[in-house]
C-alpha positions, 0 to 999 in steps of 0.5 A: 668534661662538661661538654661530654656530660651535656652530650650525654643528655642530648637527643636519642641519636647523640646519646648513642654516639657519645656512649659508643665513643666513650666505650671505644676510647675505654677499649683503646686505652686498655689495648694501648696501656695495659698488658697483664703479665702472663696472659696471652695477647689474644686472650687479653684483646678478646677480654677487652672486646668482651668487657666493652660488650658488657658495658655497652649492654649495661648502658644501652649503647645500641640494641643488644643484638646490634651491638654484639653483631658490630663487635662480632664483625671486629672479631672476624675482621681483625682475627682476634680468635685465631690467626688463620682466617677460616679458623677464626671465622669458625670460632666466631660463629661457633655460638650459633651451633651451640645446643644451649642456644637452640634449647632457649630458642625452642622454649621461646616458641613453645611458650608462644603456643601456650600464650596463643592457645590461651592455655596459660591464662586458663591454668591461671584462672583455674588456680584463682577459682579454687584458691581465691577466697582469701588473699593469702591463698590467692597469692599461692594460687598465682605462684602455682600457676607460674610454677606450672608454666615455668618449665616451658617458658624460658622468659620470666618477662614473657610469663609475667608480662604476657600472662600473670601480670595482666590477670593480676592487675585486672583482679586487683582492679576488680577488687577495688584496689587501684594506685591512682585512687590510693587504694593500692594497699587493699590487695594490689601491693601485696599480691604484686610484690609477692608474685614477683618475689615468688617468680624469681624463686620459680625461675631458679627451679628449672633450667628452662625457666629463665633465659640465662639458666641454659647459658650458665649450664653451657658456661659450666660445661666449658669448664667440664661441669655438666648440668642437665635439666634433671640435675638442676631441678632435683637440686633446686626442688627442696629449697625452692619449695621451702622458699615458695611456702615461706615468702607469701606467709612472711610477706603477709605478716610484714607487708599485709593487705588490708583485705584478708578475705576476697569476695570477688577473686574466685568469681573473677576466675570462674567468670573468665573460665566461663568466657573462655569456654571448654578447652579447645583441641589445640589446648589439649595438644599443647598440654600433651606436649608440655607433659611429654617434655617434662617427662623426657627432661626428667628421664632424659639422662636414662634414655640418653636424650639431650635436653635440646633434642627433647625441646626440638621434638616438642617444637616439631610436634606443635608445628606438625599439628598446626598449633604453631604456624611457620609465621608464628616462628618468624614473628617471634622477635624476642626469640630471634633477638635472644638467639643472636646476642646470646650466641655471640656472648656465649662464643666470646665466653667460650673463647676466653676460656680456650685462650687461657684467660680463665686459667690466668685469672684463677691462678692470680686470685688463688695466690691471694685467697688460696689459704682459706677453706673451700667452704669459706671461699664458696660462701664469699664468692656467692655473696660477692656474686650476688650483691654486685648485681646492684650495678646490673640491669640484666641477669644475662649480662651479669651471668655472661660477665661473671659466671665463668670467672667465679666458677673457675675461681671456686674450682681452682680453690677446691670448691666441688665443681657441680656445687659451685656451678649450681649455686651460681646458677641459683644465685643468678635468679635469686638476686633478681629480687633486689631492685626494681631494675634487677631483671627485665620482669621487674619494671613490669611490676614496678611500673604498675605503681602499686609498690613504692620504690623504697618498699621494693628495695627494702623488701627485696633485700629482706627476701634476698637474705631469706632466700640466701639462708634457705638455698645456701643453708637448708639447700646445702644439707639437701645437696649433701644428701643427693651427692652434689658435694 
């Protein structure tokens, strides 16, 4: 054991080899010594591959796409999905033809146009200019700019790392708030923590605001629960707006900035807008496409338009008007990386359901807790699903690992299907505020050193409890009114 621990701490390559070896041994042990009663053999073998994939992602055995490609090859070579080679290959590659995957891909490309043209920064500077006279109103201004950008930017990491965070940090430094000289309490720690907590709410409000949201919708579809962009937004609007109003106010009271009035913020926004000059033609085009997409996503069900078709139209317009060049598409590495591993994870989740794993799991758990009321089961499942995120460093890995399982459990125990599907989708964003590693955007803010680790965990838990009370308290009333349950 001591040698294994030592190997784990060796250089870069040896660490990868050791982790990979441990996961392979774990998978072989499951394969050889466990055989759950009543579960089809192919479903069990695929589950072993799936769980090893999730563990590999958590421990970063390889880059996520590389790891999923390795395991995809195993599914193809050993015919885990179907005994017929051609049929097995079709099942293995089915994820790449999935509409939800293409929705995410298109949204990444559209978000690149927002960054490339400078429209995202312009929107943020406008809110800072008009709401930047006080620290509290400034926090609302930054959150509003995030809210405007979120529907067409499916990566909260891209929104924050590429647009919001650089502006916020520059603004804090302009106001004399720097962690290196002990002045982070002036405005920096409040603004950064407030924006991150607001961002996880904003990510909850739109199907296209976070990469794992379309994955959740697609996984729900595999259980015959259909979620459109419009359905998601209407359900999230009321609890989301309430959370966004309360978070800055509460944080302002319990984690106050030293500076209440901002002398430099409005000027900072004004000066940057002057430096950017008048809106360019390409910015107007992106703004038009952005508004068009929102309209079509909202009214798509009435027009018989699919969300992915609308996103493809938006991308086509940006390419046709030369706002985006084909080189921009090729160079969007994050989009293609997400496309590969997302498609493979989704394929495995779909096939687990097809092979009967979810039915087997639901029937076994139903045996133990099936006597409880559906409302009690609903809240218990949501709480468990939320707080096991303390052991996850990826929202998407969490969704891929547990979303379908918890949804199937809820449905099998009489929880209204659409309510369960949406609630799990919202929780998949709300738990991202718990820790400094709970999402890929969290390290950006934590790395600024404005916020102490203890503060991050303490206030992360506080605001998670507040959000859970809003979304699954007031939200339940709203969802009843609009007929979700």
